[in-house]
N, C-alpha and C positions, 0 to 999 in steps of 0.2 A: 697519305693520308690525311683529306684534311680531317676536321676533329667536327661534331655534329653539331649543331644549328642547335639551339633551344627554341621552343613555341612562340610565336610572338603571341598579339590578343589576337588577331586574325586567324591565324590557321593551328593555334592552342584551345579556341573557347570552342567549345560543344556545343556549340549551337546548331540547327540543320540550314540555314541561312543567315546570310550581313548582307544585311541592304549596305552599300556604297553609298548611299545617302543623294547620289546623285542621277536628281531627275527633271525632265529636260521636257517644256509646256508649250506647245505651238500651237496656236488655229485648234486646240480640240486633240493634239495628239500630244502620245505623252511614251516616254523611253527612259528607262534604267536598266541598272545593273545589281546583278547580288551575288556575290561568290557561295559556295558552296565548299571549303577547302578539304570535308571530313570524306566528299562525292568527288572530288578534285575533278570541279568546273568552274566556270562562272557562267551564268544566267546572264542574256541578254534580252528583256521583256518588250515591247514595245505593244502601246493602244490606240486604236482611233476610231472613231466614226465613219461609217458608212452615210451613203447617200442618203439612205434611209432613217437616219439619226440610229441604226443597230450599233452597237459596243466590237468590235471587229477586237482578238489579242494577236498576238503569235512572237514567239521565243524561238534565240534558237541557242546550241550549251556550247561553251569552249573550252577543251581542255586544260589545265592544271596541272602543268607538270611542278612548278613553285608557285613558292606564297609569294606575291604582288607585292606584299611589306615589307619583310623582310629575307625576301630568297632562298630560305630553306628547301628542300628539294619535299619535294611532295609522297613522290614516288617512286620504292627503293625495289 
């Protein structure tokens, strides 16, 4: 049996969401990701403007069983 890892600054912080700092802007499109270690998922969000200039947004949730920074298992 391996020893338990201590939480790092990403998975041990009690923030509701952690912005990854990755934001891509191209031709009016925007894409970024946020980590939610206590909810065990990564959210990827995209924003753009449609033909009428209205802002549209969509997102997906990716399960996060391990911390992407330290590798600690988040789900027991």
